[in-house]
N, C-alpha and C positions, 0 to 999 in steps of 0.2 A: 633373676626378674623383678622390676622396677614398677610398683604399683603407682596408679593415678588417681586423683582425687579433683573433682570440680570444685572451686570455691566461689563465692560472690568477690567479685573486686573489689567491693569497701574492706572484706576481711583482710586483704594484704595492704600492709601499710610499713612503709620502709622496707626493711629486710625481715619484716616478721609477719607471719600469718597467724591469726586469730582464728582458732577452730572452735566449730560449734560442738556443743554436749553429742550430737548425733554423729559427726565427723570423728571426734575422739574415741567414742564406741568403735566406728566401724574401722579405724586404723590400728588401734590396740586390741580389740576384742575379735574381730572378724577377720583382719588381715595377720594378727598377731605380731605388728611392729613393737619393737621397743626403743627405747630412748636412743638416740643418735641415727637409728635407721632411716634410710633415705626412702622418698617417694616424689612422685612428679604431682606438682600442683599445677591446674590450669582454670582460668578463670571464663573460659567456655567462650571466648570471643578471639582467639588467637594468641594470647600470650601464655606461655609455661615457663615454670620455674623447676628446678632439683632442690627439694627442701630436705630438711633432718626433723625427726620428731623430737621437741623439746618440750616434756609434760603436757600442759594441755593449750600447747602453741606449737608453730613449726618456725624453723630458722630457714631462710632463704641463702641458697649457697651460690646459686648463679641462675642467670636465665637460660631458657633451653631454647635454641634455635634449630627447629625441624619444619616441614612441611610434609603433611602428609594430606593435605585437602585438595580436593577436585581443580583445576585451573578455572572452572566455570562454576557459577552457584546453580543448582539444580532446586527448581521447588516442584513438588508432586502434590498434584492436585488428584486427591482421591476419593472416588465417591465411598462412603463408609460401608464395608461388608458386614455380615451378620455378626454376633458373637463377639469374639474376643479377637477377631480377624486382624483389626486394625494395630493391635498390639505388635502383631508378628511383623506387619510391614513397616512399623516405625523402628523396630529392633533390627532389622536386616537392611533397610534402607539408610540408617542413620551409619552402620558399618560400611556400606557401599558408598557414603559420602555425599548425601541428600542435604541441602544446607535449608530447607524449610516444608513444612509439612501443612498443606491446606485440606483438612478433611471436608468433604462436601456431602450435601445431603442432595441426592437426586431423584427423579422420578420412582425409580426402583429400590431407593434405600430402606431397608427395613427397621435399620438402629436408630432409637433415638437417646443419643448419648446425655449422662448428666455430667456435671462439674467434676465429680470424682473421677470420670473416665478420661476428662482433661489433664488431670493432675497426674494420672497413672501414666498416660502417653507420655508427658515430659518427664516423667522421673525416669522411664523406660529409655528416650532419647539421652538422656544425662550418663546413664548407666552405659548404654551401647557407644556413646561417645570415648567413655573413659576405657571401656575395654579394646576397642579397636584404634585407640592411641590417635584420634584426633585432636585438633586444637579447638575444634569450634563443637558446640553444642547447638545441634539443629533447633529452629523454630518450629513449635507447634501450634498454629493457630486455632481460634476457636471454631468448631464446625459452621459451615455457611452454606446457604441454598446453592446450587449448582449456579443459577443463573446471575446472582448477585457475585458468585466468585470470577464468572466470566467477565462481569464489571471491574472488579477489584483490580485484574490484571491488565486491563485494556490500556492503560496509561504508562505500563512498565515498557522498558526496550528489552524484550525476550524475543528468543525463538520459540513458538509454541507449538505442541503436537498433542494430539487426542489419539488416543489408542482405540482402534474400532476393529470389529470382526465381523463376517460374513458381508464386507462391503469391499469393494476392488480398491487398494490403497499401496502403496509401496512400503517395504519394511522401512521401520525407524532407521536400520542400518545404513540402508542405502541413501536415507536423506541426510546422516550424519557424515559419510563418505563423501557424498556429492558437494555439499556445502558444510565444512567442518565450522561448527558453533563458534561464533566471536563473543557473541552476547550470552547472558545468561539464559537458562531452558526453564519452561515449563511444562510439565507433562501431565496429561490427564489420564486415569484409568477409571474404569467405570464400574458398576455394582453387579452382584449377581443378576443375570440376564441380561446385562450389558446396557448400553445407552440407549435411550429412545431414538426416533428419527428426528424428533424435533431438539433433543439435545445436541445432537451430532450438527445441525444445520445452524443452531444457533452457536456453537464451538467455531464453525468454520467462519460465520459471519465475524467472529471476535478475533480473526487472524490466526485461528488454529488449523495445522494442516492435518489431515486424517493418515493415520500409519498402522501399519501391521506390526505384530510382533509374532508373526509366522503362520503357519498353516492350520496350527492345533490350536482348540480352545483352552484359553488359560484361565483357572479358577481367578476370582477378584484379589486373592491374597497373593498369587504366582506374579498376574500380571505387573504391577509396579516394580516387583524386585527383578524380574526380567527387564524391563524397561531401564530402570537405573543401572543395572549391570550393562547393557548395550553402552548407554551413554558413558559410564567410567570407562569401559574396555576402548573407546573410540577416542576420548580426550586425553586419557593419562599416557604421560611419557613411560615406553618402556624401562624397567630396571635392569640395568647393566652391572656386570662385575668391573671393579675400577681394577 
């Protein structure tokens, strides 16, 4: 097993990677790597290298050419659930290939996140990207009011969907099959209790198509994971044995 470590691009100079004290501790104390042991260093923006541990730094052996990213960029606009639910969303949806998280404050949102929460979410995204062998660490944006979030994405060239319940709407999979996405995607999922009628109308006015995730009512934590799973299954090429 080859372990992965996300580094800042400034740490990579020529064929050497300057490790922080935290990274040194993680590699030597947590992962138990020894001198000359190999690991994968990634800058979180698409570049990866095979490197070997040399004291307090690492020597680059070769660039790593691989692709585990989705062919389109998926932005998840999620109304923040209560408690620590968004942590699970970030972790699972990073593994599934989400490119950006836009946590939103909806009319029924109960959580008022602190700055520490944002730092925690970004750390989870980094850890999940390492674990799932991605080349890119997703962006976790600062929480924003849902109405403002709709304005933020208005100028973007994206296909947009808002997941709804108890409203007649075609399944997300139906849309993806009938119109395979060529642009990037924005998917909005609601809070406990769902979106208000005004929020759904506002999203539709902003170019979002209302979609269903099935006949069952999903938890605020489950819905975004299901939505990204449906997208990933629709756009990824099947793996075949050579």
